[in-house]
All heavy atoms as an XYZ file, in Angstrom:
990
protein
N      61.497    163.221    125.004
C      60.635    163.495    126.178
C      60.170    162.218    126.797
O      59.769    161.301    126.070
C      59.428    164.396    125.781
C      58.558    164.630    126.896
S      57.083    165.645    126.747
C      56.981    166.246    125.134
N      60.306    162.094    128.094
C      59.858    160.986    128.825
C      58.310    160.953    128.929
O      57.689    161.987    129.163
C      60.419    160.971    130.252
O      61.820    161.070    130.118
C      60.117    159.698    130.979
N      57.739    159.792    128.759
C      56.291    159.673    128.906
C      55.895    159.437    130.375
O      56.523    158.662    131.050
C      55.802    158.446    128.036
O      56.223    158.643    126.712
C      54.298    158.321    128.122
N      54.843    160.117    130.768
C      54.345    159.957    132.100
C      53.480    158.702    132.154
O      52.554    158.526    131.384
C      53.463    161.178    132.526
C      52.778    161.118    133.872
C      53.841    160.963    134.991
C      51.959    162.383    134.088
N      53.856    157.784    133.071
C      53.168    156.490    133.106
C      52.682    156.182    134.552
O      51.557    155.763    134.729
C      54.076    155.409    132.609
C      53.457    154.069    132.601
N      52.436    153.717    131.820
C      53.753    152.983    133.377
C      52.068    152.436    131.998
N      52.857    152.010    132.966
N      53.562    156.373    135.533
C      53.252    155.943    136.910
C      53.377    157.121    137.847
O      54.375    157.870    137.855
C      54.218    154.858    137.326
C      53.980    154.347    138.687
C      54.878    153.207    139.067
N      54.711    152.011    138.275
C      53.767    151.072    138.485
N      52.970    151.205    139.569
N      53.668    150.037    137.730
N      52.366    157.281    138.737
C      52.343    158.338    139.715
C      52.272    157.759    141.128
O      51.503    156.754    141.361
C      51.124    159.281    139.528
C      51.230    159.991    138.169
C      50.942    160.260    140.667
C      50.015    160.803    137.830
N      53.042    158.259    142.011
C      52.956    157.906    143.441
C      52.210    159.082    144.116
O      52.623    160.233    144.089
C      54.348    157.777    144.022
C      54.419    157.264    145.452
C      55.675    156.452    145.682
C      54.329    158.364    146.481
N      51.046    158.749    144.703
C      50.178    159.752    145.327
C      50.042    159.516    146.815
O      49.801    158.421    147.267
C      48.770    159.602    144.691
C      47.739    160.503    145.276
N      46.446    160.069    145.539
C      47.774    161.774    145.681
C      45.760    161.052    146.080
N      46.550    162.115    146.196
N      50.350    160.576    147.586
C      50.291    160.508    149.007
C      49.300    161.523    149.536
O      49.462    162.713    149.283
C      51.663    160.738    149.691
C      51.549    160.604    151.213
C      52.710    159.765    149.136
N      48.243    161.082    150.200
C      47.181    161.961    150.783
C      46.595    161.216    151.964
O      46.268    160.032    151.855
C      46.152    162.251    149.731
C      45.255    163.410    150.139
O      44.647    163.383    151.270
O      45.170    164.390    149.355
N      46.428    161.889    153.108
C      45.885    161.239    154.283
C      44.380    160.999    154.196
O      43.889    160.234    154.961
C      46.193    162.071    155.520
C      45.622    163.490    155.486
O      45.865    164.182    154.477
O      44.945    163.872    156.418
N      43.717    161.642    153.237
C      42.249    161.451    153.113
C      42.002    160.297    152.167
O      42.259    160.377    150.956
C      41.600    162.714    152.574
C      41.700    163.905    153.504
C      40.877    163.812    154.751
O      39.925    162.993    154.745
O      41.185    164.528    155.722
N      41.465    159.189    152.696
C      41.240    157.985    151.854
C      40.316    158.238    150.673
O      40.590    157.791    149.550
C      40.649    156.844    152.699
C      40.496    155.567    151.959
C      40.009    154.406    152.786
O      39.833    154.574    154.006
O      39.775    153.330    152.193
N      39.261    159.016    150.887
C      38.309    159.303    149.773
C      38.985    160.105    148.693
O      38.666    159.843    147.506
C      37.034    159.923    150.256
C      37.175    161.374    150.655
C      36.854    162.389    149.727
C      37.601    161.807    151.896
C      36.982    163.756    150.066
C      37.741    163.131    152.238
C      37.432    164.088    151.304
O      37.544    165.440    151.601
N      39.903    160.970    149.014
C      40.616    161.756    147.956
C      41.517    160.761    147.201
O      41.593    160.865    145.994
C      41.426    162.902    148.594
C      40.415    163.948    149.082
C      42.380    163.494    147.542
C      41.056    165.137    149.774
N      42.200    159.897    147.890
C      43.082    158.923    147.246
C      42.260    158.090    146.250
O      42.641    157.837    145.128
C      43.807    158.004    148.224
C      44.907    158.668    148.967
C      45.866    157.647    149.659
N      45.163    156.637    150.415
C      44.675    156.766    151.671
N      44.836    157.940    152.293
N      44.079    155.766    152.290
N      41.084    157.652    146.672
C      40.204    156.868    145.875
C      39.727    157.599    144.635
O      39.755    157.083    143.523
C      39.037    156.296    146.627
C      39.401    155.271    147.662
C      38.250    154.846    148.545
O      37.088    155.285    148.333
O      38.499    154.082    149.496
N      39.341    158.844    144.852
C      38.825    159.655    143.723
C      39.977    159.977    142.696
O      39.756    159.888    141.512
C      38.201    160.974    144.237
C      36.858    160.788    145.001
C      36.417    162.085    145.565
C      35.793    160.229    144.063
N      41.106    160.275    143.246
C      42.263    160.583    142.348
C      42.613    159.320    141.600
O      42.912    159.376    140.380
C      43.448    161.150    143.165
C      44.743    161.067    142.329
C      43.145    162.563    143.659
N      42.645    158.182    142.265
C      42.966    156.899    141.604
C      41.980    156.656    140.433
O      42.384    156.348    139.306
C      42.900    155.783    142.613
C      43.354    154.498    142.031
N      42.502    153.587    141.410
C      44.615    153.919    141.987
C      43.203    152.544    141.043
N      44.458    152.694    141.339
N      40.708    156.847    140.715
C      39.684    156.642    139.691
C      39.913    157.587    138.512
O      39.880    157.201    137.337
C      38.252    156.735    140.249
C      38.000    155.534    141.171
C      37.207    156.803    139.148
C      36.720    155.680    142.011
N      40.078    158.886    138.863
C      40.240    159.903    137.806
C      41.459    159.646    136.935
O      41.427    159.948    135.738
C      40.313    161.297    138.441
N      42.499    159.141    137.540
C      43.762    158.961    136.780
C      43.865    157.639    136.073
O      44.513    157.494    135.055
C      44.999    159.192    137.675
C      45.132    160.602    138.227
C      46.333    160.716    139.089
C      45.160    161.661    137.118
N      43.224    156.596    136.623
C      43.327    155.256    136.034
C      42.211    154.943    135.044
O      42.425    154.240    134.068
C      43.446    154.170    137.066
O      42.308    154.159    137.859
C      44.690    154.342    137.954
N      41.023    155.500    135.342
C      39.907    155.171    134.479
C      39.645    156.250    133.384
O      39.067    155.959    132.346
C      38.633    154.973    135.302
C      38.766    153.723    136.206
C      37.503    153.385    136.912
O      36.409    153.889    136.590
O      37.611    152.600    137.888
N      40.109    157.455    133.619
C      39.929    158.540    132.666
C      41.215    158.793    131.881
O      41.244    159.696    131.055
C      39.455    159.850    133.315
C      38.131    159.764    134.111
C      37.810    161.055    134.766
C      37.008    159.325    133.180
N      42.235    158.032    132.140
C      43.482    158.108    131.436
C      44.215    156.766    131.496
O      43.650    155.819    132.036
C      44.365    159.212    132.020
O      44.937    158.771    133.248
N      45.408    156.734    130.986
C      46.148    155.457    130.999
C      47.222    155.389    132.105
O      48.119    154.560    132.101
C      46.843    155.256    129.644
O      47.757    156.353    129.448
C      45.860    155.171    128.502
N      47.128    156.318    133.057
C      48.133    156.426    134.127
C      47.952    155.317    135.170
O      46.825    154.823    135.367
C      48.053    157.742    134.828
C      48.354    158.945    133.927
C      47.996    160.287    134.650
C      49.802    158.967    133.539
N      49.049    154.938    135.781
C      48.987    153.995    136.920
C      49.297    154.780    138.168
O      50.116    155.711    138.125
C      50.066    152.899    136.751
C      49.772    152.000    135.570
C      50.825    150.903    135.407
O      51.551    150.624    136.436
O      50.897    150.350    134.310
N      48.610    154.429    139.283
C      48.720    155.240    140.490
C      48.953    154.281    141.685
O      48.211    153.325    141.847
C      47.461    156.096    140.739
C      47.577    156.865    142.039
C      47.180    157.032    139.617
N      49.973    154.599    142.439
C      50.201    153.918    143.729
C      49.840    154.916    144.784
O      50.463    155.988    144.896
C      51.660    153.521    143.875
C      52.095    152.447    142.876
O      51.280    151.535    142.643
O      53.213    152.562    142.353
N      48.834    154.604    145.592
C      48.369    155.534    146.617
C      48.843    155.152    148.035
O      48.866    153.939    148.364
N      49.173    156.157    148.824
C      49.571    155.970    150.200
C      48.895    156.978    151.081
O      48.660    158.121    150.734
C      51.122    156.192    150.309
C      51.940    155.132    149.587
C      52.262    155.231    148.268
C      52.392    154.050    150.322
C      53.012    154.271    147.622
C      53.119    153.051    149.672
C      53.427    153.181    148.292
O      54.164    152.209    147.673
N      48.593    156.557    152.330
C      47.849    157.365    153.248
C      48.740    158.300    154.061
O      48.224    159.081    154.855
N      50.042    158.277    153.860
C      50.933    159.149    154.629
C      52.366    158.672    154.489
O      52.675    157.641    153.870
N      53.256    159.499    155.078
C      54.691    159.160    155.032
C      55.044    157.846    155.634
O      55.865    157.086    155.085
C      55.466    160.306    155.746
N      54.438    157.530    156.795
C      54.750    156.267    157.485
C      54.397    155.080    156.640
O      55.178    154.121    156.488
C      54.044    156.221    158.853
N      53.279    155.114    155.982
C      52.862    154.010    155.099
C      53.801    153.876    153.890
O      54.228    152.798    153.560
C      51.435    154.239    154.608
C      50.873    153.108    153.766
C      49.471    153.350    153.251
O      48.791    154.240    153.757
O      49.100    152.638    152.316
N      54.184    155.002    153.360
C      55.102    154.981    152.252
C      56.502    154.400    152.652
O      57.056    153.610    151.908
C      55.255    156.378    151.668
C      56.302    156.616    150.564
C      55.982    155.657    149.328
C      56.355    158.063    150.116
N      56.988    154.878    153.774
C      58.316    154.411    154.197
C      58.297    152.924    154.579
O      59.257    152.209    154.348
C      58.805    155.234    155.371
C      58.997    156.711    155.047
S      60.091    156.924    153.594
C      60.003    158.713    153.452
N      57.172    152.460    155.102
C      57.045    151.066    155.500
C      56.914    150.138    154.308
O      57.269    148.961    154.336
C      55.898    150.878    156.495
N      56.272    150.685    153.223
C      56.000    149.853    152.046
C      56.330    150.636    150.773
O      55.438    151.029    150.035
C      54.497    149.519    151.981
C      54.025    148.764    153.183
O      54.483    147.709    153.452
N      53.113    149.386    154.011
N      57.580    150.890    150.561
C      57.969    151.682    149.354
C      57.509    150.954    148.061
O      57.382    149.730    148.068
C      59.477    151.767    149.447
C      59.905    150.668    150.363
C      58.737    150.422    151.262
N      57.302    151.760    147.018
C      56.866    151.084    145.758
C      57.974    150.188    145.187
O      59.113    150.414    145.349
C      56.620    152.295    144.835
C      57.508    153.366    145.385
C      57.550    153.139    146.892
N      57.515    149.120    144.525
C      58.441    148.171    143.860
C      58.983    148.774    142.573
O      60.080    148.492    142.140
C      57.718    146.881    143.594
C      57.288    146.130    144.830
N      58.191    145.664    145.789
C      56.078    145.860    145.309
C      57.547    145.121    146.763
N      56.281    145.213    146.527
N      58.174    149.638    141.955
C      58.585    150.338    140.747
C      58.587    151.834    141.012
O      57.606    152.384    141.517
C      57.633    149.990    139.553
C      58.051    150.757    138.299
C      57.586    148.485    139.325
N      59.674    152.479    140.729
C      59.755    153.949    140.965
C      58.745    154.642    140.082
O      58.628    154.317    138.943
C      61.150    154.444    140.731
C      62.192    154.127    141.794
C      63.559    154.648    141.394
C      61.783    154.719    143.140
N      58.129    155.707    140.622
C      57.179    156.459    139.815
C      57.910    157.439    138.922
O      59.107    157.783    139.096
C      56.364    157.201    140.891
C      57.350    157.407    142.000
C      58.168    156.158    142.020
N      57.154    157.968    137.953
C      57.654    159.073    137.109
C      57.405    160.383    137.767
O      58.077    161.389    137.463
C      56.937    159.057    135.717
C      57.087    157.712    135.014
O      58.222    157.257    134.903
O      56.056    157.140    134.600
N      56.382    160.439    138.662
C      55.956    161.691    139.292
C      55.423    161.398    140.705
O      54.833    160.383    140.930
C      54.822    162.275    138.429
C      54.089    163.537    138.925
C      55.015    164.706    138.639
C      52.813    163.708    138.222
N      55.700    162.410    141.614
C      55.129    162.409    142.939
C      53.962    163.389    143.000
O      54.140    164.518    142.612
C      56.180    162.711    143.965
C      57.420    161.863    144.014
C      58.438    162.450    145.000
C      57.098    160.459    144.370
N      52.835    162.932    143.495
C      51.674    163.812    143.697
C      51.439    163.787    145.217
O      50.942    162.823    145.765
C      50.462    163.252    142.968
C      49.183    164.050    142.995
C      49.334    165.464    142.462
C      48.063    163.312    142.244
N      51.778    164.927    145.854
C      51.791    164.963    147.306
C      50.806    165.987    147.887
O      50.828    167.118    147.436
C      53.165    165.316    147.841
C      54.364    164.422    147.378
C      55.692    165.011    147.889
C      54.145    163.004    147.824
N      50.005    165.583    148.889
C      49.142    166.531    149.623
C      50.102    167.355    150.505
O      51.084    166.858    151.023
C      48.176    165.741    150.437
C      47.218    166.619    151.189
O      46.983    167.772    150.762
O      46.620    166.167    152.190
N      49.784    168.611    150.599
C      50.645    169.515    151.429
C      50.391    169.356    152.914
O      51.321    169.174    153.684
C      50.422    171.006    151.044
C      51.099    171.930    151.992
C      50.927    171.217    149.604
N      49.115    169.311    153.306
C      48.781    169.267    154.727
C      48.307    167.873    155.100
O      47.203    167.442    154.766
C      47.694    170.292    155.064
C      48.209    171.700    154.876
S      46.930    172.986    155.316
C      46.073    173.072    153.736
N      49.179    167.197    155.858
C      48.876    165.861    156.386
C      49.249    165.863    157.842
O      50.219    166.566    158.226
C      49.617    164.764    155.605
C      49.170    164.646    154.169
S      49.959    163.259    153.277
C      51.585    163.962    152.914
N      48.596    165.075    158.666
C      48.807    165.189    160.111
C      50.193    164.769    160.601
O      50.795    165.420    161.441
C      47.749    164.283    160.718
C      47.229    163.451    159.621
C      47.506    164.182    158.333
N      50.770    163.680    160.079
C      52.032    163.276    160.622
C      53.229    163.994    160.049
O      54.020    164.602    160.753
C      52.237    161.729    160.425
C      52.034    161.301    159.008
C      52.013    159.789    158.818
O      51.225    159.178    159.459
O      52.847    159.320    158.016
N      53.364    163.953    158.720
C      54.424    164.647    158.045
C      53.800    165.274    156.802
O      53.246    164.544    155.949
C      55.544    163.743    157.623
C      56.228    163.126    158.859
C      56.558    164.465    156.784
C      57.275    162.060    158.539
N      53.847    166.585    156.631
C      53.249    167.251    155.495
C      54.055    166.984    154.238
O      55.192    166.474    154.277
N      53.485    167.321    153.082
C      54.083    167.075    151.816
C      55.451    167.644    151.624
O      56.391    166.932    151.173
N      55.691    168.949    152.021
C      57.040    169.500    151.870
C      58.134    168.711    152.695
O      59.227    168.484    152.198
C      56.912    170.931    152.356
C      55.461    171.247    152.016
C      54.710    169.970    152.336
N      57.779    168.310    153.909
C      58.693    167.574    154.732
C      58.914    166.160    154.194
O      60.081    165.664    154.178
C      58.211    167.489    156.179
N      57.854    165.577    153.679
C      57.975    164.234    153.074
C      58.923    164.371    151.803
O      59.742    163.519    151.586
C      56.637    163.683    152.680
C      56.635    162.408    151.884
C      57.344    161.299    152.641
C      55.197    161.990    151.556
N      58.697    165.381    151.052
C      59.521    165.596    149.859
C      61.004    165.690    150.220
O      61.839    165.055    149.582
C      59.064    166.809    149.033
C      59.919    167.177    147.850
C      59.993    166.009    146.840
C      59.387    168.461    147.191
N      61.294    166.457    151.250
C      62.647    166.624    151.707
C      63.275    165.306    152.085
O      64.420    164.988    151.719
C      62.713    167.620    152.855
N      62.506    164.505    152.776
C      62.962    163.120    153.151
C      63.188    162.255    151.913
O      64.221    161.600    151.834
C      61.955    162.490    154.118
O      61.846    163.299    155.272
C      62.395    161.083    154.504
N      62.294    162.277    151.025
C      62.395    161.454    149.804
C      63.585    161.888    148.972
O      64.280    161.046    148.426
C      61.118    161.525    148.964
C      59.918    160.807    149.572
C      58.653    161.076    148.720
C      60.127    159.306    149.689
N      63.806    163.172    148.849
C      64.876    163.660    148.025
C      66.264    163.354    148.594
O      67.264    163.463    147.889
C      64.719    165.171    147.716
C      63.572    165.419    146.766
C      63.360    166.890    146.473
O      63.719    167.747    147.225
N      62.846    167.166    145.287
N      66.341    162.894    149.826
C      67.581    162.426    150.410
C      67.933    161.090    149.883
O      69.101    160.685    149.970
C      67.514    162.402    151.895
C      67.426    163.779    152.580
C      67.205    163.698    154.027
O      67.090    162.605    154.618
O      67.082    164.777    154.679
N      66.987    160.356    149.311
C      67.233    159.056    148.740
C      67.529    159.237    147.276
O      66.782    159.858    146.512
C      66.006    158.145    148.927
C      65.614    157.962    150.333
C      64.324    157.123    150.508
O      63.975    156.386    149.620
N      63.606    157.375    151.611
N      68.584    158.611    146.816
C      69.029    158.769    145.392
C      67.973    158.437    144.423
O      67.786    159.098    143.383
C      70.275    157.925    145.158
N      67.176    157.377    144.670
C      66.120    156.950    143.743
C      65.072    157.978    143.514
O      64.442    158.073    142.462
C      65.494    155.640    144.190
C      66.401    154.459    144.113
O      67.430    154.525    143.396
O      66.128    153.394    144.717
N      64.772    158.781    144.581
C      63.677    159.750    144.499
C      64.179    161.162    144.222
O      63.348    162.049    143.941
C      62.935    159.774    145.813
C      62.013    158.591    145.980
C      62.431    157.422    146.609
C      60.676    158.658    145.531
C      61.585    156.358    146.791
C      59.864    157.558    145.653
C      60.278    156.409    146.278
N      65.433    161.419    144.300
C      66.012    162.774    144.196
C      65.594    163.572    142.964
O      65.422    164.759    143.039
C      67.522    162.734    144.342
N      65.471    162.920    141.872
C      65.207    163.605    140.654
C      63.760    163.457    140.076
O      63.445    163.860    138.991
C      66.201    163.212    139.532
O      66.045    161.825    139.252
N      62.885    162.841    140.891
C      61.512    162.632    140.425
C      60.729    163.925    140.574
O      60.700    164.518    141.667
C      60.818    161.508    141.219
C      61.582    160.220    140.965
C      59.354    161.398    140.850
C      61.076    159.035    141.796
N      60.118    164.390    139.513
C      59.310    165.634    139.593
C      58.110    165.466    140.544
O      57.605    164.405    140.755
C      58.825    165.838    138.150
C      59.679    165.011    137.314
C      60.160    163.834    138.185
N      57.707    166.634    141.078
C      56.665    166.672    142.126
C      55.592    167.672    141.755
O      55.841    168.738    141.285
C      57.259    167.095    143.469
C      56.216    167.179    144.563
C      58.396    166.147    143.871
N      54.326    167.266    142.033
C      53.176    168.165    142.024
C      52.581    168.120    143.419
O      52.311    167.049    143.934
C      52.168    167.835    140.903
C      52.759    167.890    139.498
C      50.908    168.672    141.083
C      51.826    167.409    138.433
N      52.368    169.307    144.001
C      51.674    169.349    145.304
C      50.194    169.656    145.042
O      49.809    170.336    144.103
C      52.213    170.524    146.134
C      53.507    170.209    146.837
C      54.682    170.920    146.590
C      53.589    169.201    147.775
C      55.837    170.650    147.236
C      54.769    168.880    148.457
C      55.906    169.660    148.138
N      49.370    169.137    145.952
C      47.939    169.456    146.042
C      47.693    170.138    147.343
O      48.147    169.627    148.399
C      47.083    168.191    145.914
C      47.180    167.456    144.605
S      45.979    166.175    144.360
C      46.037    165.267    145.928
N      46.966    171.261    147.329
C      46.762    171.979    148.578
C      45.436    172.758    148.581
O      44.946    173.158    147.533
C      47.917    172.988    148.823
O      47.667    173.652    150.080
C      47.994    174.007    147.728
N      44.902    172.825    149.773
C      43.688    173.642    149.968
C      44.047    175.095    150.251
O      43.227    175.984    150.257
C      42.837    173.120    151.099
N      45.350    175.332    150.472
C      45.871    176.706    150.730
C      45.822    177.464    149.424
O      46.355    177.094    148.412
C      47.301    176.635    151.207
C      47.910    177.968    151.465
C      47.148    178.787    152.510
O      47.043    178.358    153.667
O      46.726    179.895    152.145
N      45.130    178.631    149.470
C      44.949    179.401    148.204
C      45.796    180.697    148.177
O      45.786    181.330    147.132
C      43.477    179.705    148.017
O      42.974    180.472    149.086
N      46.437    181.068    149.292
C      47.166    182.305    149.269
C      48.439    182.079    148.386
O      49.161    181.169    148.540
C      47.552    182.721    150.646
C      46.407    183.159    151.475
C      46.838    183.600    152.854
N      47.649    182.504    153.427
C      47.883    182.407    154.736
N      47.462    183.304    155.574
N      48.604    181.369    155.196
N      48.601    183.074    147.543
C      49.754    182.972    146.585
C      51.105    182.872    147.306
O      51.952    182.094    146.895
C      49.749    184.166    145.651
C      50.745    184.105    144.548
C      50.655    185.246    143.599
C      51.701    185.149    142.504
N      51.606    186.151    141.511
N      51.252    183.582    148.382
C      52.522    183.529    149.114
C      52.835    182.172    149.674
O      53.945    181.682    149.675
C      52.572    184.558    150.271
O      51.487    184.305    151.151
C      52.535    185.947    149.788
N      51.739    181.434    150.050
C      51.890    180.104    150.595
C      52.198    179.091    149.455
O      53.033    178.236    149.659
C      50.657    179.654    151.382
C      50.463    180.403    152.646
C      51.632    180.285    153.611
O      52.168    179.195    153.816
O      52.079    181.347    154.133
N      51.516    179.202    148.333
C      51.760    178.249    147.248
C      53.130    178.509    146.587
O      53.735    177.569    146.170
C      50.631    178.330    146.180
O      50.536    179.665    145.706
C      49.322    177.900    146.758
N      53.592    179.753    146.584
C      54.923    180.047    146.052
C      56.028    179.366    146.836
O      57.056    178.949    146.288
C      55.172    181.530    145.939
C      54.366    182.230    144.859
C      54.511    183.746    144.854
O      55.022    184.338    145.839
O      54.095    184.330    143.853
N      55.800    179.220    148.143
C      56.789    178.549    149.008
C      56.966    177.067    148.642
O      58.005    176.490    148.936
C      56.384    178.615    150.493
C      56.438    180.026    151.043
C      55.992    179.966    152.504
C      55.883    181.357    153.098
N      55.321    181.322    154.447
N      55.960    176.527    147.951
C      56.042    175.064    147.621
C      56.960    174.779    146.476
O      57.319    173.608    146.250
C      54.631    174.599    147.309
C      53.639    174.696    148.486
C      52.282    174.273    148.035
C      54.110    173.815    149.648
N      57.349    175.775    145.680
C      58.149    175.537    144.526
C      59.614    175.414    144.972
O      60.393    176.348    144.975
C      57.978    176.636    143.465
C      56.694    176.462    142.725
C      55.550    177.098    143.097
C      56.687    175.657    141.596
C      54.383    176.950    142.393
C      55.502    175.514    140.879
C      54.364    176.165    141.272
N      60.021    174.188    145.291
C      61.336    173.857    145.654
C      61.911    172.904    144.563
O      61.313    172.767    143.524
C      61.383    173.190    147.033
O      60.647    171.968    147.008
C      60.890    174.113    148.129
N      62.975    172.320    144.869
C      63.612    171.426    143.877
C      62.617    170.357    143.347
O      61.962    169.654    144.008
C      64.766    170.665    144.562
C      65.556    169.811    143.603
C      66.759    169.168    144.275
O      66.882    169.219    145.504
N      67.584    168.557    143.532
N      62.550    170.312    142.018
C      61.747    169.375    141.255
C      60.253    169.537    141.357
O      59.513    168.678    140.935
C      62.139    167.950    141.567
C      63.508    167.589    141.031
O      63.886    168.031    139.958
N      64.242    166.792    141.768
N      59.802    170.598    141.979
C      58.344    170.865    142.026
C      57.922    171.515    140.740
O      58.410    172.591    140.368
C      57.969    171.788    143.234
C      56.475    172.067    143.195
C      58.294    171.007    144.558
N      57.063    170.844    139.985
C      56.676    171.327    138.674
C      55.309    172.007    138.672
O      54.926    172.616    137.661
C      56.700    170.235    137.588
C      55.709    169.075    137.891
C      58.163    169.715    137.464
C      55.590    168.095    136.779
N      54.589    171.879    139.783
C      53.267    172.518    139.824
C      52.606    172.327    141.172
O      52.936    171.505    142.006
N      51.583    173.152    141.348
C      50.689    173.110    142.569
C      49.271    173.123    142.061
O      48.847    174.012    141.316
C      50.976    174.308    143.468
C      49.982    174.216    144.726
C      52.408    174.310    143.966
N      48.499    172.096    142.468
C      47.102    172.018    142.122
C      46.283    172.409    143.388
O      46.585    171.910    144.466
C      46.697    170.619    141.658
C      47.419    170.116    140.443
C      47.040    168.681    140.161
C      47.079    170.990    139.235
N      45.299    173.252    143.162
C      44.445    173.725    144.286
C      43.302    172.740    144.513
O      42.672    172.231    143.585
C      43.886    175.095    143.990
O      44.926    176.003    143.896
N      43.035    172.524    145.765
C      41.821    171.701    146.183
C      40.649    172.672    146.349
O      40.867    173.790    146.734
C      42.122    170.960    147.484
C      43.088    169.821    147.338
C      43.191    169.131    148.697
C      44.081    167.941    148.627
N      44.188    167.245    149.898
N      39.473    172.279    146.025
C      39.136    170.943    145.581
C      39.625    170.705    144.133
O      39.622    171.570    143.279
C      37.602    170.896    145.645
C      37.213    172.322    145.546
C      38.318    173.141    146.111
N      40.043    169.489    143.864
C      40.548    169.076    142.579
C      39.398    168.828    141.653
O      38.393    168.228    142.042
C      41.406    167.773    142.733
C      42.569    167.951    143.727
C      41.874    167.226    141.396
C      43.587    168.910    143.261
N      39.537    169.278    140.375
C      38.575    168.940    139.394
C      38.920    167.574    138.793
O      39.886    167.447    138.044
C      38.597    170.025    138.257
C      37.557    169.753    137.213
O      37.096    168.651    136.989
N      37.158    170.851    136.523
N      38.174    166.568    139.193
C      38.489    165.227    138.791
C      38.363    164.976    137.319
O      39.079    164.098    136.792
C      37.678    164.235    139.620
C      37.926    164.244    141.120
C      36.921    163.396    141.875
C      39.348    163.864    141.447
N      37.499    165.676    136.627
C      37.335    165.441    135.177
C      38.542    165.988    134.370
O      38.758    165.557    133.275
C      36.016    166.067    134.695
O      36.040    167.445    134.937
C      34.850    165.390    135.345
N      39.262    166.964    134.967
C      40.387    167.514    134.230
C      41.742    167.176    134.897
O      42.771    167.562    134.345
C      40.305    169.064    134.137
O      40.363    169.593    135.456
C      39.037    169.504    133.433
N      41.703    166.403    135.948
C      42.930    166.110    136.692
C      44.039    165.510    135.850
O      45.160    165.950    135.872
C      42.616    165.256    137.929
C      43.847    164.889    138.810
C      44.490    166.149    139.374
C      43.433    163.953    139.910
N      43.687    164.487    135.120
C      44.690    163.803    134.246
C      45.314    164.798    133.255
O      46.522    164.813    133.073
C      44.102    162.601    133.512
N      44.458    165.614    132.627
C      44.933    166.603    131.707
C      45.794    167.658    132.380
O      46.831    168.120    131.824
C      43.820    167.217    130.930
C      43.184    166.300    129.935
O      43.820    165.340    129.464
N      41.926    166.547    129.604
N      45.384    168.121    133.546
C      46.142    169.111    134.282
C      47.539    168.586    134.657
O      48.543    169.335    134.499
C      45.397    169.538    135.576
C      44.074    170.198    135.336
O      43.864    170.669    134.208
O      43.251    170.243    136.266
N      47.595    167.377    135.129
C      48.862    166.762    135.489
C      49.723    166.556    134.254
O      50.918    166.898    134.206
C      48.668    165.389    136.222
C      48.096    165.672    137.618
C      49.960    164.584    136.284
C      47.708    164.447    138.393
N      49.111    166.092    133.153
C      49.850    165.880    131.918
C      50.411    167.213    131.384
O      51.533    167.234    130.892
C      48.965    165.228    130.865
C      49.706    164.834    129.619
C      50.788    163.746    129.866
O      50.449    162.692    130.448
N      51.996    163.954    129.463
N      49.648    168.272    131.508
C      50.107    169.621    131.050
C      51.327    170.077    131.854
O      52.289    170.578    131.267
C      48.986    170.649    131.124
N      51.281    169.875    133.158
C      52.392    170.297    133.994
C      53.652    169.403    133.646
O      54.776    169.884    133.586
C      52.031    170.167    135.425
C      51.062    171.196    135.983
C      50.564    170.796    137.381
C      51.684    172.572    136.013
N      53.431    168.114    133.452
C      54.462    167.196    133.074
C      55.123    167.572    131.791
O      56.346    167.683    131.636
C      53.918    165.757    133.010
C      54.858    164.738    132.550
C      54.994    164.275    131.210
C      55.871    164.066    133.280
N      55.999    163.348    131.146
C      56.564    163.211    132.398
C      56.226    164.081    134.597
C      57.585    162.377    132.821
C      57.234    163.250    135.045
C      57.916    162.427    134.161
N      54.309    167.818    130.767
C      54.804    168.168    129.418
C      55.561    169.505    129.501
O      56.660    169.602    128.889
C      53.619    168.283    128.426
O      52.957    167.032    128.384
C      54.110    168.671    127.056
N      55.066    170.441    130.234
C      55.742    171.750    130.361
C      57.088    171.575    131.006
O      58.106    172.162    130.586
C      54.893    172.689    131.184
O      55.558    173.925    131.355
N      57.144    170.747    132.017
C      58.403    170.525    132.777
C      59.426    169.766    131.890
O      60.627    170.025    131.953
C      58.148    169.735    134.062
N      58.946    168.834    131.094
C      59.827    168.108    130.213
C      60.398    168.960    129.118
O      61.489    168.710    128.610
C      59.069    166.925    129.583
C      58.589    165.871    130.571
C      59.739    165.150    131.184
O      60.565    164.597    130.542
N      59.809    165.163    132.532
N      59.668    169.993    128.742
C      60.124    170.883    127.633
C      61.238    171.831    128.083
O      61.921    172.401    127.280
C      58.951    171.685    127.116
N      61.420    172.031    129.428
C      62.441    172.915    129.873
C      63.750    172.263    130.166
O      63.876    171.111    130.280
C      61.949    173.666    131.165
O      61.619    172.681    132.176
C      60.786    174.555    130.891
């Protein structure tokens, strides 16, 4: 089983990026690269590929699902597992998010005290299959 070490997080809300970064780096041993949107990510791709993508679903320029489709066209990103974060709570909407390599959907508001454990549980479950 591969160990989860580095997460690439994309969310247009700066305060959410900051809180997620704190929750994942200070309450666990994870490393997080945060981006404010697709344009920022494409202009400044990470130097080290992540183990996991953590993508906000609703962003103004390009939403998480469209960003994922773009990333998966690149060989380096094609097989990286994905967790979406969304404020959308309807089951029919969240079920639509389970596409290639999507291992989970976390509902907003995020519980920052359990976020690292929630992500790790999804990661471990996906690695076991």
